[in-house]
N, C-alpha and C positions, 0 to 999 in steps of 0.2 A: 512355097509355104500356103495352106490353105487356109480358107474363113470358115466359120462354123457357126451356125444358127442352135444348134441343138440345146438342151437345157440341163440334160443328164446324158452323161458319154463316158463312156468306158475307155483307156486309153493303159498303152504297156509304160509307158514314164510321163510322170511331170516334173516339170520342173519350176522350181517357184523365186524366183528374182533373176530378173534380164542381165543384170552386170554382167562384166565380159567372162566371169565366170561361169555363170548360169546361161549367156547364150552360146559358149562355145560346148556346153554340158548338152544343150538341147541341140546344135548341127550335130555334134558325135551320134549321140543316142538316135536320132532320124536316119543319119547316113549309115549306121548299121541296121535299119529297117526297123526300128521299132515305132508304131504311132506314138509320135511325142506331143505334148503341150508345156510352152513355154509362158508363165504368169510376169508379169511386170507391173509395178504400180504407177510407173512414170510413162509419159506418151512415148518415148525413145527408149531403144536400148543402149545401155552401157552402163548405167547407174555412175558412180562417181568420177570414171573416166570420162565421160561426156560431161557431167556435171559439175566439176569438181575443180573446174581453167587448172588441169596439171596440161605435162608439156612433156612428160618422160614416160615412158614403160619401163620401168624396172623388172630385175629378175629373170630377162630372157638369157643372158648368156653365162657364158662360165666367167668366172673373174681371172685375171693375169695379168701378162705386160706384153701380150700384142693383140690386134684385133680381133677378134672372134669373126670367124667364117660361116657361123652357123650359129642357130639357136640351141641350147642346152638342152631342150625338151623338144622333139620332133612333134611332126603332125600339124594340127590347124593354126599353133602359132605361126608355123612358117609361112603359112597361109597367107595370113591376115599382115605379117611381117613384109609380104612381098607384093601383097593389095596396096597397103601403107607407100611404100617404097614408088610405086607405079603412080599415084598418084601425086605425089610430092618429092620426084627422086632427089629435091636439093635437101630434104630428111636422111641423114642418115646415122648409122652406127658411131656414137661419140663415148668417149674416156669421162667419167665424170669421180675424180679422186681415184680409187683404188677396182673401181668397177668400171662397166660398160652400159649404157640406155640407150635406148633406140626414141628420138624425140618424134613426136607426132601432133596431128592436128586432130582436134575432138570432131571434125566434120570427116576427113576422113577415117575416123575409127570408125564413127557411126554408120557411114557408109558400108565399111569394110562390113561391119557384124549384118547390116540389114541387108546386105548381098547374099552373105552366107546363107543367113534364114530363107530368102528367095527362093536359092535355090532347091529345096527339100520339101518335097512335095510328101512327105511325111510328117511335116512341124507346124504345127497350128501356136500362132500367136496371140496373146490375148493381153493387150496395152491397155493400161487405166485400170487395171483388177488387181483386188486383193484377194489371198486366202483369211478367209475370214473363221471357218470352222474344220474341224476334221474330226473322223470316227474312227476307234481301232478296235479290231478283232482278233484275240490270241497273239498279241503283241505284234500286231501288222496293222499300217492303214490300210482302210478299207476305202475310205471318201475323204475328201478334199471341197467343200463349198467355197467357189469365188462368186466375189460380186462385181461386176462389171457392166458400166451404164447402165443402172436401174434392174439389172436382172442379174439375180443368185443362178449361178450354174453349178451341179454337183457334178464331181467329175470322181471316177472310180478307175485308179491309177494301179498298175501291178508294183513300182518302185517309185519312192519321190525321189527328189535331190534339191534340199535345200539351201540356195544361194542365195539368202535375204542378206548375207553378211553379218546380221544380229542374231543370227540362229531361230528365229522366229518361227518356222514352223515347228524347228526341235521342239523348240520350249512347250509349243499348242500340245504336241503329242506327248508331253510331259519327261523330254528327254531331261538327264541332269544336264550343269553346266558350270563351269568358270568363271567367275568376273574377278578384274583385281579391285581392292581395297581402292577408298576414296582416297589415300593418299598418296597412293601406287600409280592412280592415272594419269595416262601420258597428255602433253599439252595437244590439242585439237588444231586445225587449220583453216581458217577461212581467208579465202583469194579474193582480192579484189582486181578488176583491168579497168585501167585505165586510158584515159584517150587523152589529146591535146599537150603531150609533154612535148617539150623543145630542147634539141642540140643536147641531146641525149649521150654521154660520156660513161667510158669505159668503165668510169669506177663509181657510178651510181650503186652496183651491187653490195659495195663497201661501204658508202655515203650514206644508202637507208637506213642498216641496220646498225649503224653509228649514232643516226641520229633519234632513231627512235630508242636506243639506248641512253642516250644522253637526256631526253625527256621521261625515259623511267627513272634515272638519278636525281631529278627535279620533282619526281612524283608526279609528273604532267599525265602517265598513261600507266598503265600497270605492269608488273614486272616481268609477264610472259611476255611482251611485247619487244622485248631486247633479244630474242631468238627468233627472229621474223628474217624473211627472204624477199628479195627482188632480181627480177630479171627482165627482160626487154623484149616487147612481141614482137610479130611480124613486121608489123608499120613501122616508119620512124617515130611515131608522135605514139605510139602504143609501149605500155608495161603491165608486168605482173606482182602485186605486192601479196605474199603469202604470210598473212598475219598468225601467229602464233599466241592461242589464247587457250586458257584454263577451259577447263569444261562447265557448260552454263547451262544447268537443268531448269527443267522448267517449260512453262508455255512461253515465255520472253526470252528464249534462248536465240533465235536468230534476230530477233528486233535490237536486244541486247551488243548481239557479235555485229551487228550493222551500226550500231552507234559508237562503238568501238572504232570500227573502219573510218568512218567520217571524221571522228578525233583525231586519226593518226594520219589520216590524206590532208586534214588542216596544215597542222602540226607540219608536215612536210612542205606543204607548199609556201610555207612563211619561211624556210631556212635553205631550200636547193632550188635555184633559177629556173631547173629543167622542169622543176612539179609546179608553177605559178601560176601558169594558166589550165593544168590539167584538172580532171574531172572523172568520177568515179562512171561508166559505162553498165558495169555487170559483175555481180557477186559471182560468189560459188553459192550451189542451190544448196543452202543451210550450211552447218560447221560442221567438218570432217573430222568424226572422231577417230584414232589411233590406237583406240582401246575398244574391245567391244566382248559380248557374250564369246568364251569360247566350250563349244560342247563337246561331253565325253564322249570318246569314241572308246573302240577296243583295245587301241594304245594312245599315249599321250608323248608326242617329242618333246623333249627338252632341249634345254640351253646346249651339255656335253653334246648330245647325238647331232645339234651342228655345229659347233666349234670343231669337233670330233672328225668332222666327215665321216659320219657313222653310213654304212648301207646295210638294207633289210634284204631278208628275201622275199617282201613282198614289196618292195619299194617300187613305186611306178611313177614320182615325180624327181627330178634331179633339180637343187636349186645350190647356187651360189651367193647368192647376196646374203651381207653381212647382219647382223642381231642388230637393229638399228632403234632406238629407244630415245623418246622426245622428253627428256627430263624435266621438269619442271623446276630445279635448281638450277641444272646444268648443260640444259641445249641440249642439243643432237649428242648422244653419244653410240658411237659405231663399235662393234667385237668382229673382226675379220675373220674371214678364213685363211686358210694359205691360199698363196697364188696358185692358181691351177687345180683347185680343189673344188670338190662338193659333195651334197650329203643327198640322202634318201627320204623322200617322207612317203611312208608305209601307207597300205589300202585301207589298213587298220585305223587309223586317223582320220579315217573319211566314213567308217561303219560307225552308224551311230549306236550308242547300247543300249540295248535292251530293246531296240525297237528294228524286226532282222529285215525291215524294204525300204527302210530310210538311210540316206546318204548325204554329208555335206559335202559343199565344196567353197572353195574360196577363203576368204577371213575367217571362216565359223569354226574352222575342221578343230581336232583334239591335239592341241598344244600348250604348255607353257606360256607363262605370259612373257619369258626372254625369249622363247623359240616364234611366239608370233610375231615379234618383231622381224624377222627375216621372211616368214611365211606369207605375211599379209599383202606382201606386192601385188602389181598388175600382171607382171608375164606368169609368177609363178601360180595365182588364183587364174588362170586362163590355163595353166599344165591340168590342174587339179580340176577343172572342171572339164576337160577333156577324158580324162582318167576316171570321172564318174560317170557320164554319161555312156563309154563303152559298157562298164560292170554294170550298170542299170539296166542298158539295152539285152546284154547279154542273161541278166537273170532273169527279165521278162520274159525271155524267150528258152531259157533251158531251167528257170525254178531255184537255181544258186548261182550264186559269184564266180566266176574262173578263181581257178586256184592261182596263176598269175596272170593278172591283166596282157600286159606286152607280150607273153607268149603262147596264150591262148587266141587272143584276137589279134590277128594279124591284116585283117583287110578289112575295108568297110565293105 
């Protein structure tokens, strides 16, 4: 990974958004020989996977009855899983309901992503940077202005990958998008990390939601909190509460979520002995939405495609994760694929309609609201990032996207 001081620079591939999909996309493009820039607004890589106080990587494995021996998609995902296991061998694949997940430490993941970037001489990483302007010509992005550390950099990429989660670059470029109506908007998440817990018992994951639901019945807390969850942390006195809250708009969004967390924690401390002397030491960075923009691509994946395990001629990513909807009235609703089945996400879902050199990867690809409930998980987003990075690097070199990425690009 190189540093650069130039204010005007040409590159092959520009990736905007350094979450898991964006980081993997940038590494894949750089490995294929493309001069690649990765832009991330925060001071570290990983996005919600690093800042959201999450614990499991979903979407890595085929569902079924037997413990999976390998990831459903190969490539950089396998490398990341191996690094995580090497750093914390006690964190192994576990069953969660009908699916399998990989527990992880956010610090291990940050190390894994950073080390992958450090190995790539073709990769330049800009942290604390944001894309503020872009210019198009004849249906292509020709320039992206990036603001970083008081300096505005003009980048001239051959291909751009939007990994912002909300499709910010695509919208800036004039792309069409879909978004759920206010009445359909799923519950958001806000996680608090607690210390000072005493004598944690196995039933706390049951008791915490029960007491929060009781508070809702008494109209002490808002209805959404009855769908909150609890898990024990790594240390004996540590725990995490993931609070389900309705989307809060405006500048006071985080402040309202923080006040709600304090109120819920106080309520639990008055009723559960384990919580009596506990205190909040950390919260997720912001409210974590489970809805967002879905950029219109050349194909839109649907609920039927997911549940019927549909395959495509240009399928580039496999996924076995169920459709997971956090309904405001019912809580979490799952729709599963049959055991041992998977569907494919076609490359056309990554190609932004009307802008020939712009791809999407991660959460904001072209899917319906229902399909989004399956494609948005971390493991799938990593796989999407890798395929976008390979396709972008190929186009930068050859002027066109490959007909079939997995067959055309066989080696880095």
